[in-house]
Each structure stands twice: as structure tokens, then as C-alpha cells.
N, C-alpha and C positions, 0 to 999 in steps of 0.2 A: 866616526868617519861620515856618517849622514850628516852631523852638523856642518862638518866642514865643506860637503858638497853644496849644502843650503847656503852656506856663507858665501862661497864662491859664486855661485847663481845670483845672489842678492847684490853682491860687491858689483858685477857686471850690469845688471839690468837697473840698479838704481843709481850708480853713480855716473853711468853714462847713457843709457837708452830711455828710461821712463821719464828721468827729469825734463831731459830735452824735449820729449813728446808731450808730455803733460802741460810744462810751462810755455813751450812754443806753440801748441794749437791752442792753449788758454788764451795767449796774447793773439793770435790769428783770429778766432771766432770773436773775442771782444771787438776787434776791429772791425770785422764785417758785418757784426749786428750793431755797429754804432754804440758800443757799451749799454746793451741791452739790460744787463744786471745792474745797472746805476739809473739810467735814463727811466727805467719802468719799474722802479720799487714802489711806488705808490699805486701803480696798476696791479701789483702781485697782491696787496694787502686787500684790494677790492675784490679780485677774482676768488679769495678764500671764501666770500659770503654766497658765493652762488650756489644754487640747489639744482640738483640734476632732475631730470623728468622720471616720470614713473611709466613702467610699462608691465601691463598684464598684471598690476596690483604689486608690482615688486619694485622697489625704490632701487636706483642704481647707485653706484658709488661716485660722489661729488668730488671736486677739485680737491678740497679740504679732506675728504675722506682718504684720498690716494696720497696726499701730503702727510696724513697721520701714519698711513702704512709705511712709509719710507723713512718717517722719523722714528718709529718704533726700532726699526733696523740701524738707524743714523746713532741714536742718542744712546750712550751705555758705556762701554769699555773703553772707546777711543777717547772720549770726553775726558773720562776720570783718571783711567791707568793709563791710557794712551799718550797723554799730555805729559804726565810724570814721567814717563819712560823717555821723551822726546827732550825734556828739560835736562834728565840726569845724564843723558848720553850727549847730546849736542849743545847744553847750555841754555840760556836764556833767548839766545838767539833764534834758537829753533822756533819760538813761538811766533816771529817775524813772518818766517817762511810758511808757517802754517797759514798766516794771514794772506800772504801772497797767493798760496794755492787757492784759498777759497775767494778771493777776489777775482783772478782769471779763472780758476776752475767753476765759477759759477755760470760762465759763458757755454762751458761744455756741458754742464748740467742741463742748462736750456736747450742745446743742441740736440743731445741724445733723448732726453725727454719729450722734445716735440716730436723725433724721427719715431719713437715708439707711439706715439699717438697716431701719427699718420698711418703705421703699418700695422696697426692692433688689429686683432682678429676678434670674431665672436665666439663665446663659449656657453655654457649652460649657466654660468653665474653671471654673465655680463660680457666682459672683455677680457684680453689678456695679451700678452705682447712682450716686446723687450729687445735687445741686441741681436739675438739669435733670428728673430723674425725679421728685423730690417736688412739683416745679412743675407737672409735668404731671398727677401721680397725684393729688395731695391738694388741689392749687388748681383743676384743670381747664382750666390754663391753658397750653397745648402751646405758644403763642406766646412765652411767659415763659421756658420751658424752652429753647426755640431760640435766643432771645436770649443766655440765660447761656451755653449751649454754644458759641455763636459769641464770646462775651467770654472765656470761658476758654480757647479754643482761640488767640486772638489773644495773651491775655495770657501764658500759659505758654508754648505753642509758638514765639511770635515775640519778644514783648516781654522776659519774663523770661529767654529764651535768648540774648538779646543781651546782657543784663545779666551772666551766667555767663560769656559768652566775653569779654567786656571785663575780667571780673575776672582771669581765667587769664592773659590776654595783658599785663595790667599787670604782675601779679605776677612773671610771668618775666622782663619787662623790668627790673624792679626786682632781681631776684636774679641773673640771668644776661646782661643787655644784650641780649638777643635780640630781632630785628626782629617787632614785634607782627603785621606781615601774614603772615608766614611762620609763625608759632606759629598764627595764627587759621585759615590753610589747611590747618595739618596736622589742626586740631581739626575744621574742617569734613569732612575725608576721614572721619576716625575715626568722626564722627557719622553720616555717610552709609553706612559699611559695618554700622554697627549698625541703623539705622532701615530699610535695605534687607535687613536679615536676612543678611547676609554673616558678620559677626563678632560675635555675640550674647554670646561668651565675654566680651568686654571689659566689658559691664553686668555680667554675674554676677561677675566679679572686684571690679569697683566697688562692688558691693554688701555684699561681704564684707570689703573694705579699709576702706571709709568708718566703720563703728563702732570699728574698730581704731583709726584716726586721730583720730578724735573723743574718745576716750578718752585717747589720749597726748596731745591737745591740752587737755584738761582737767586733766590730771596736770602739765603744763608751767605752766599757769595758777594751779594749786594751789601749786606750788613759788614761783612770782612773788609769790603772796599771803604765804606763810609768810615770806619772807625779807625782806618789807616790811610784816610783820604790825603794827607799831607806827604805821604811817601809814593802816591801814584806817578808823579811826574818822573821822579827818580827811577822806578821800576821800569816805566815804558822807556826811559833813556838807556836803561841797562838792556832792554830787549833789542832796541834798534842797534846801539853800539856793538852788541855781541853778534849780531846778524851778519856785519860785516868785517869781524874779527878785529875790532879796534879796541876791544877790551880784553887786555892779555891775561888778566885775571882769571878768566874764565875758560875752564878745560874744553877741549874739543876743537876748537877753531872753526872756521868760517865753513869748512867742508862738511865736518861732521852737523853743524848747524842747519846747513842746507838740506842734506840728506835726510836726517831725521825729523826736520820739520814737514818736509815733502811726504815722507812715509806716512808719519802719523795722522798729518792733514788730510791725506787720500783716505788712510783707514777710517778716520772718523766722519768727514763729509760725503764721501763715497764719489766725488764729481768726477765723470770722465772715465770711472771704474766699470759702469754698465749695469750696475745692480739697481740703482733708482728708477731707471726706465721700467723695470719689471713692474714696480709699483705705478708709476706714470700712465702705464698702458691701461689701468683697470678703469680711471676715471671716465664719466660720461659726461663730456662738454661739445659745446657747439663748435670749438675749433682748437685745433691741437696745441697753437702757441699758449692757449690759456693754462694748459697743464706744464708746459714748458716754462713760463713765468713762476708758476707756484712751486715747481721744484727748485728753481732757481732760488727762491727765497728760503727753501730748507738748507741750502748749503751754507747762508748767511747765519741762520739761526744757530746751527749747529757749531760752526768755528767761531763766528765772531762773537757770539753770547756764551755759549756753555764751555766751549773751550779755553775761551779767554778768562771766563770765571775761575776755573780750575788752576790756570797759569798764575793768575793773580794770587789766589789762595796760596799756593806753594811759594812763589817769590816773596810775598809779603811774610813769610813765615821764617826767613834768613836760610842759612845754610841747612841742608839736610843731614839726618845722621848717616855715618859711613855706612856705606854698603845697602842704603835704602834705595828702592827703585819701584815703579809701577803703583799699583794701587794703595800698598803700604806707605809710600811716601805722600799720597794724597790724603790717607787718613792721617797720618802725624802732623801734617801741615794743618789740616783744618782743626784738629784738637788744640794745638797750640793757640787758636784764635777763640775758639767758642769753647773749649772744654773737653775733657774725654770722652763725653757722651757721642762726640763727632764721629769716633771711630766706630761704634756701633750702628749710627746712623747712615754712615758710609756703605758699611757692609750690608745692610737692609737694602739700602737704596740700588747698589750694584747687583744684589740678587735679584731684584726685580726688573732691572734694566736689562740685564743680561740673559735671564730667563725669557723674558720677551723676544730678544734678539736670536736666541737659540731656535725657538719655534720659527721666527719670521725667516732666519736662515735656511731652516729646514725645508721650508715652501717655496724658496727660491731655488732650491736644488730639485725639490720634487717637480715643479712647473717646466725647469728645463729637461727634466729627465722625458717627461711628456712631450716635449717637442722634438727628442731625437727619435722615440719609439713608446707608445703605449704599452708598457710590459709591467704586469703585478710582480714577477719574479726580479725583475731590475729594481722595481721599488722596495720589496722586502729587503734585498741586500743593501741597498741604500740605507733604509731605516737601522739596520744593524750595525752598519759602518759609522753611521751619526752617532749610535749610542756609545761605541767603542772609543770614537775619538773624544767624547765627552769624559768618559773614564780615565782616558790616556792624558787628557789636557788638566784633568784635576791634580793629578800626582806629577806632571813634568815639570821641568826647570822653567823659569821665566823665559830666558832666551830662545830655547828650542821652540815654544810654540809661537811666538812672535816671529822669529825669523821663517818657520815654515807657512805661516799666514802672509807674510810679506813676499815669500816667493811665489805663492799662488795669485796673490793681490797682483803683483806686477805682470805676470804672465796675462792674466785676465784684462786687466787695464790695457796692455799693448795692444791686445786683439781689438779691442773695443775702439781704442784711438785712430788705429789703422783704418777701420770702417768709417770712422766721424771725418778723417782727412778726405776719403774718396766720396763720400756722400752727404758729407754736411753741408753742402749748397743746397739741397733739398729743404733744408730747415730754414735757410736765408730767404728762399723763395716763398715759402709759407708764411715767414714772418712778416715780409714785404706785402703779401695779400692780408694779413691782419691789420697792419698798419694803414693801407689804404681804405680799408672799411672803415676803420676808427675815424680816420681823417674825414670820411664822408658822414659821420654822426650815426653809424649803423653798430648795432651790437654784431661783431662779426661772427659769420656763420661760413664754414669751410665746405667745399665740394673739390674733389679730384681734378675734375675738369678746369678749375681755375689756374692750376700750374701745367705748364706745357710739358707734355714727355713723361707726367706721371702716371705709373702704371702699377699693376699688381697691389692695389689699394682694395681692402675689402669693405671698409666701414664707412667711406666718404663719397659712395657714388649715388646714394640715394636719400631723399629726405627723411630723417627720422622725426619722430613726435616733437621733439624738442626744437628741431631746425625749423621745422615747420611754424610752429609758434614763435621762435625767434623772428622769423621773417615777417610774419603777419604783425608782429609789434613793430619791427623796423618801418 
């Protein structure tokens, strides 16, 4: 009964509401920003090298640091298991629609991340912010901010973490034949140590190892593409033709391709969902647009590189075994290219990717609980719920955990997209300010007073040590 209710909600939201909002607003902001996600691609790479100022002996989070925080959440299940699910349910054409979501979604990522920077607030560790904050400060609607905070807490802390746990246990079952409940119990205990403050080194190690594993995965994918280079044009042709229902041999049709491509694309790159802005707000930069551009690059890295790598691995392997989907499909496809060791490699990689994401997802929830109300009791209940959902996801069916995640993801994204529709013009004005300063040969420095009518801004009214240095250099 619960699955039927979830399926009904997903059908309504994904078939009608979210696809129109996501793609429609993506195109709208692409036009309004004059294709900023393409024209400023070179600028994005340059900004990654900028270093933050230091204050009271404490180094602030750089643009690259904030990029890594969001990448740790992005890279993982969606790239390896999500792509496989999209292809198995929507055919090769789903990959094309993942690319479309990335292209136009990048403009949404720019908009939401720039807004997060404009309306960020100071805290003991530097800065914090996100959609809940710009809903309250820019729109004057605290109720909407509270609603978003509740949705992101349930979405990332509970639903997404059940997906991460499910992917880990299925991958280990495929690679080593281990009992899923046992692996889930171990994972739950490790997570408890981290979120209750006992063994925080585990999270630190994961953040170091994950980029290395991601690079290694891309190298393996590049090798697979090179040894099958003659087949690449045919695979790309299959992706495009299937996307528009031109290939009758592919099951699912155009509707399934679009819906699954958009679903898994959004799950993977998070563009417009409202999660990446939470990380974007932590960066110490001289102008909000700088972090907006850096987070835009993250969408391309996630979908156009890592998701495409998985898609090529699967499609170059030929027809999958009957009933195989999710992470098992990725493991099987990679093993057919490079040998049986690939199954073990993917299992270990997904453990590191997903465990890092579990911790990141937990902190997304924790920070938004703090927005609603600082409460040790609420935080304790949330931690117990997180552990419960990890154990639940470890033994649940593939469809159950992914459908639950899709439902909360849709509700959360719709809330954020409505806010972007209403206040996105602020990010356009901030972008124009950035471009004017660049045209004048300056390294852009932002002040709230430069934008007419901008109010309730905490961090851009006075000169910081960094902006003073930038002004003197200019």
C-alpha cells in the first residue's frame, strides 16, 4: 500500500510538475544569464584556484573547498547505480535526457548557489546558508524556509541515506556474497560512531580517498572507451535515437526515457534541487558569482564526465543479464570489459563514495534542523532516525528505496524551484555587477549597496579583510 502511494505521488510529480519546472526554468535562466554555463566555462576553472583570506589565524573555506564539499555529496550512487537504473528502465535514451538536465540545470545551479552566497550568514566556523535562508531573507517567508528545511532533512538525512545503504549492501552481495543485513548493521554502527562524534577520522579519510577513487574510475572508463573506440559513434547514435523514440527495439519509449533521465540526472547532479547551495554558502569569496560559477562546473563534472563514463561502460557491454539493474548492472558491465576484479573494485569504490555521502547527507539535515530551531532533543531523534533508515535501506528492495528518495527529492526541488522563479532575478543583477567589474578590468568585489533594493543581507555590507585587499590591488 505504501509503495502504491509513493508510486502515485511520483507519477504525478515527475510526469507533469517537476519536468516542466526543471527544464522550463533551466531554459529561462539559461537565456536570462546569456548562457553563462557555457560562455564562462574558462572563468570557472580559473576561479577554482583562488585562495580565501585568513582571519584570526583560521583559514576560511575556499571556492575549491566548497566545490569539494558539494562534489562529495554528488559523486556516488547516482553516478554508478543511478545511471544503470535509468538505462534499465528508460533505455539508452535516458542518458540523452540526463545530458539535457545537466546543460540547462547548470544555469539553475548558478542561480541557487549565487543566491546562497548573497544571503549567507556568519557562524562560529565561517559561513552557512542555503535555500531556507534565502527563502526567509529574500522572500520574507520563514514558513517556506522551514518547509524546505524539513524536506531536505527527510530527503537527504533519511531517504537518500537509505539509497546509499541499499547500494552498498547490494554491491557487496554481488562481489563477495555477504549477507545484506550484516553489512547494513556494520554500516549503521560506523555511521553512529561518526555522527555521535566518536570516530570522525573515518569521514576525514573518506573525503581524501573519494576524489582518488573517482579519478581512478574515470581512468578505467577512459580505458574502456579507448579499447572500444570504433563502437562509440554507434553508441552515441543509439542514445540520441532512443531519446526521441526513433529506435523501436529499445524498451520504454520516449516517455520512460525522459522521465528516468530527468530523475536520475537530478539525483546525480542536484541542479535546482537546493542541496548544493548549502555547500556553496560556506565559501569565503569576494563576490557571490564566483561560487555560483564554481558550483555550475560541478554539474558538468558530475553528469557529463562521470555519469557518461558509466553509461558508456554499460552500453558498450551489450545487453544486460535478465533482471539485472542498479549497481549490479554497473559491476557486471565493467567486469565484462576489464575482468572479474572490477566487481570488487566497484564494491569498494561505492562503499567509499556512499559512506562519504551518508555523512554529508546527515550534515545537510543537521544544519537545516538548526535553521528551524536549535534543539538537542530534535537532533538526537534525527540521528536515531538516520541510523534506522540506513538499516532499513540495507535490506529493502531496490524499487522501494529509490521511489521513496524520488518522492522527497521531487517535493524538495519543487519548493526550491518556486523560490528561484520568484527571486532568481536577484542573481541576474548580481551577475551583471560581476560582469561590469570584469569589463572594467577589476577583480570583482561585491557590496549589497550595488544592487538596488537588496536588503536583509548580512555578509556583504562591510569590507572584509579579503575585499579590502582586492580593492587595493585593483
